[in-house]
N, C-alpha and C positions, 0 to 999 in steps of 0.2 A: 506387377508391371513397373517399369522404370519411372513412369510419371508419378505414381503414388509414393515411391521412395524419395523422389526429389522434394515433393511437397512436405512429407513428414520430416525430412532432414532439415529443410529450410527453416522451419519454425522451432526446431528442437533446442539445441544448446544456445544458439544466438537469442532466441526468444526468452529463454530462462535468464541469460545474462542481462538482457534488457529489463526484465522484471526486477531483478536484484538491484540494478542501477536505479530504477524508479523508486524502489523501497528505500534505498540509501538516501536518495535526493529528498524524499518526503520526510524521512527521519531528521535529516540535516535542517530542512526548512522549519520543522516543528520545534527542534531544539533551539534554533536561532530566535524564533518567535518568543519562546518561553524565556530565554536569556535576556532578551532586549525589552521586555515589558514587565510590568508589575502585576501581581495578583492573578496570575494565569491559572485557569482551571481547564481541565479536559472533559469533554463530553463525548462519550462513545455512542456512535450511531450504528444500529444493526444493519446487517446485510439486507439489501433489497433486490428486486428483480432488475433495477436500473443500475445500481452500483454495488460494489463490494462493501465491506466493513470500512467505515470512516471514523475519524476522530476530529473533533472541532476543538481548537484551543481558543479560549476567550479571556482577554485581558481585563483588568479592572476598569478600563475606559470603555469597554464594550467592543473594542476592535477584536476581530476574530479571523481565523484561518481554518481551512478544512483540507485534509489530505486522506487519501485511501491508505489503509493499513492491511496487513495480512489477515488478522483476526482479532477477536476480543482479547486474547492473551497478549498479543503484541501491543495493544493499547494499554493494557495494565502494566506491562513491562516498561513501556515508554514513560508513562506517568510516574512510576517508581523511580526511574532513572533521572527524570527531570525534577523530582521532588514536588510534584503538584497533585492536587486531588483529582480523582477520576469519578465521573458520574455517568449513569446510563441515561442518555437523552430521552429515550422512550419512556422512562419512569419518572424522572424529575423535570423534564422539559428543559428549555433554554432560559438563561437569565434575562431579565427585562433589559438590562444594560446592552445586551447584544442586539435586541430588536431596536432599541433607541439609536444605537450607533449606526445600524444599517439604514434606518429611516433617514437619519441626518446626512449620511454619506452616499446616498444613492447617486449614481452618475446621471448627469443631465439636469440636476436641480441646483 
């Protein structure tokens, strides 16, 4: 039926272009974070039922940022490109400096 064709076309190519744009924006953000801070390390977070695969970059000050990535291979590729170490957050955990920075910089305090 025509209704189903319109629905499937509506999310097709335009949806894929949007996802590529989001991936490029995430990669740009992560690269800028790594370039503008010292001692940055990457922590790969596994896919969950709530979110896809994500990577967290943590600077030597504890400041951090998180973005969704395509998969673990994309995280490894990004870390290689940026020249930073990559750890699996589920195995090694997060650095104490990240928790301390978060505690100190909570909004409203």
